[in-house]
N, C-alpha and C positions, 0 to 999 in steps of 0.2 A: 457478562461483559458485552456480548454481541447485542443483546436486547437494549442495553443502556446506550450503545452507540447508535442504534437505529432510532431510538426515541429522541436522542439529542440531534441527530441529523434531520429528522422529521420536523422537530420544533424550529430549528434554524431555517429550514426551507420555507416553512409556513410564515415566519416572521418577515423574511425578505420578500415574499410574494405579496403580502398584505400591504407593505409600505409603498409598493410601486403602482398600486391601482389608482385609476383616475375615473372620474365621472364625466361623461359626455352626454349632452342632451341636444337633440335636433328635432324640430317639429316642422311639418309641412306635408301637404298632400301633393302627390304626383310630382315630387321634387326630383330633378335629374340626379343621378348618382354622382356626377362630377361636383354638383353643388353640396351634396352631403359630405363628401370627402374634403371639400374646401372649408366647410364649417368645422369639421373635425380638426383640420390643421390649425384653424384660428384658435380653437379651444385648447389643443394639446401641444402644438408646436411640432408635431410629427409630420413628415412628408409622406404622401401616398403616391405611388406610381400606378397609373391606369393605362391599359393598352389603348392605343388609338385605332380608329376605324381605318381600314385600308381599302 
């Protein structure tokens, strides 16, 4: 009974993890990190917060 529960839980977690994956591709040499995150935002729609220099 415990083994079947663990297998069912593992399968359910694997299915949900694989459906939320995204592919992001960024190419460039000596590209500032701010530009990399900006390009990732364009491709995924996720916002990234970076610390500012003080």
